[in-house]
C-alpha positions as CSV (number, residue, x, y, z in Angstrom):
1,M,138.6,99.8,83.6
2,S,135.8,98.7,81.2
3,W,138.0,99.4,78.1
4,L,140.1,96.5,79.3
5,F,137.3,94.0,79.1
6,Q,135.6,95.4,76.2
7,T,132.5,95.4,78.1
8,K,131.3,99.2,77.2
9,I,127.6,99.2,77.4
10,A,125.9,101.1,74.6
11,K,122.6,102.8,75.4
12,S,119.7,100.6,73.8
13,H,116.1,101.0,73.5
14,F,113.6,98.3,73.4
15,Y,109.8,98.8,72.6
16,V,108.0,96.3,74.6
17,W,104.8,95.2,76.5
18,Y,105.2,96.0,80.0
19,L,103.5,92.8,81.7
20,G,103.7,94.4,85.2
21,S,105.6,93.8,88.4
22,K,105.1,91.7,91.6
23,E,107.0,91.3,94.8
24,A,109.7,88.8,94.7
25,D,110.8,86.4,97.6
26,G,114.4,86.4,96.6
27,V,117.3,88.4,95.0
28,R,118.1,86.1,92.1
29,G,117.4,82.9,90.4
30,S,114.9,81.3,88.0
31,A,112.9,79.9,91.1
32,V,112.3,83.5,92.0
33,V,111.3,84.8,88.4
34,L,109.4,81.9,86.9
35,P,106.2,81.7,89.2
36,I,105.8,85.5,89.0
37,M,106.5,85.4,85.0
38,R,103.9,82.8,84.7
39,Q,101.3,84.8,86.7
40,L,101.9,88.0,85.0
41,L,101.6,86.2,81.6
42,K,98.4,84.7,82.7
43,D,97.0,88.0,83.6
44,S,98.2,89.7,80.3
45,F,95.6,87.3,78.4
46,K,92.9,88.8,80.6
47,K,94.0,92.3,80.4
48,T,95.9,94.0,77.7
49,P,99.4,95.2,79.0
50,S,100.8,98.6,78.3
51,K,103.3,99.7,75.8
52,A,106.5,100.8,77.1
53,T,110.1,101.9,76.3
54,V,113.0,100.3,78.2
55,Q,116.1,101.8,77.8
56,I,119.5,100.1,79.0
57,S,122.6,102.1,79.5
58,A,125.7,101.8,81.9
59,K,123.7,103.8,84.6
60,G,120.9,101.3,84.7
61,L,117.4,100.6,83.2
62,K,114.9,103.3,82.5
63,L,111.2,102.4,82.0
64,I,109.2,105.0,80.0
65,Q,105.5,104.4,79.7
66,S,102.4,106.3,78.8
67,V,99.8,106.3,81.6
68,P,96.4,107.9,81.7
69,A,96.0,110.9,84.0
70,M,93.2,113.2,85.0
71,S,93.7,116.9,84.1
72,R,92.4,119.7,86.4
73,S,89.6,120.2,84.0
74,G,88.5,116.6,84.4
75,K,89.5,115.2,81.1
76,I,91.7,112.2,80.7
77,K,94.9,112.7,79.1
78,T,98.1,110.6,78.7
79,Q,101.1,111.5,80.6
80,L,104.7,110.2,80.2
81,A,106.0,108.2,83.5
82,K,109.7,107.8,83.6
83,F,111.1,105.2,86.1
84,Q,115.0,105.0,86.6
85,I,116.6,102.0,88.2
86,A,120.1,102.1,89.2
87,A,122.4,99.4,87.9
88,S,123.3,98.4,91.5
89,C,119.6,97.7,92.1
90,I,119.2,95.1,89.2
91,T,120.1,91.7,90.6
92,Y,119.0,89.1,87.9
93,S,117.5,88.7,84.4
94,M,116.1,85.7,82.5
95,T,114.1,85.0,79.4
96,G,111.2,82.5,79.4
97,K,111.2,79.1,77.9
98,A,109.4,78.6,74.4
99,P,106.7,79.6,73.3
100,F,107.3,82.6,75.9
101,D,110.9,83.0,75.0
102,D,110.0,86.5,74.1
103,V,109.6,87.5,77.7
104,V,112.3,88.9,79.9
105,G,111.9,88.9,83.6
106,V,114.2,91.2,85.7
107,V,114.7,91.1,89.6
108,M,115.2,94.5,91.0
109,L,115.3,96.4,94.3
110,V,112.6,99.1,94.1
111,L,111.4,101.0,97.1
112,N,107.7,101.2,96.9
113,P,105.8,102.2,99.9
114,E,102.8,100.2,98.9
115,M,104.7,97.2,99.0
116,N,106.0,95.1,101.7
117,S,109.2,93.8,100.1
118,P,111.7,96.0,98.2
119,M,112.4,93.1,95.7
120,H,110.3,93.1,92.6
121,V,110.2,90.9,89.5
122,H,109.4,93.1,86.3
123,C,108.3,91.3,83.1
124,Y,108.6,92.7,79.5
125,R,107.3,91.0,76.4
126,C,109.4,91.7,73.3
127,D,108.4,91.5,69.7
128,S,110.6,88.5,69.1
129,P,112.7,86.0,70.9
130,E,115.8,87.5,69.2
131,T,114.9,90.9,70.7
132,A,114.3,89.4,74.1
133,Q,117.9,87.8,73.8
134,I,119.6,91.0,72.9
135,M,117.7,92.9,75.8
136,H,118.6,89.9,78.1
137,A,122.3,90.1,77.0
138,N,122.4,93.8,77.6
139,I,121.1,93.5,81.1
140,Q,123.6,90.5,81.9
141,L,126.3,92.8,80.7
142,L,125.3,95.2,83.2
143,I,124.9,92.8,86.1
144,S,128.2,91.1,85.5
145,R,130.3,94.0,86.3
146,P,132.4,93.4,89.3
147,E,131.0,96.3,91.4
148,I,127.6,95.3,90.7
149,Q,128.3,91.6,91.9
150,R,129.7,92.9,95.0
151,S,126.7,95.0,95.7
152,I,124.4,92.1,95.1
153,L,126.3,90.0,97.5
154,D,126.2,92.7,100.2
155,L,122.3,93.1,99.4
156,E,121.9,89.4,99.9
157,Q,123.6,89.6,103.2
158,R,121.7,92.8,104.5
159,L,118.4,91.3,103.5
160,F,119.2,87.9,105.2
161,L,120.5,89.8,108.3
162,A,117.0,91.9,108.4
163,G,115.0,88.7,107.9
164,L,113.6,89.6,104.6
165,L,115.4,86.8,102.7
166,V,115.2,83.1,103.6
167,P,118.4,80.8,102.6
168,R,117.7,78.4,99.8
């Protein structure tokens, strides 16, 4: 059916600074993303963020990152870590305001046993505002599919009934 609306999502790669992630108190909206984006930006001035590759396709978002790991012999080496987030788990995306318009914030549902809430905001800093706009547009194209919108509404209802989401 995507051929009807010309919304085929081509696979795209973005080389970004991964600012980090924090638990979110909502599923979508700038009120959910902006406080976390500000905090992660503030933290990035104290500690250098890691480089990562974000791949966006019709399946969802994949974060590929080099992380330090300890080998069996005790030496530190870098290892590739890949995190796949399904398209149905991405609920919202936005770019920051100038001078931080090169930052993209994404709300997603990620099950992490160390966290209390399954909703997280991930922030990525691109090399330019134009790149951030392209990345944001690709994520918006992914989110705007009708089946994804239905799954977001279902998710909001389930989280509200479970008491994890408060109405705004």
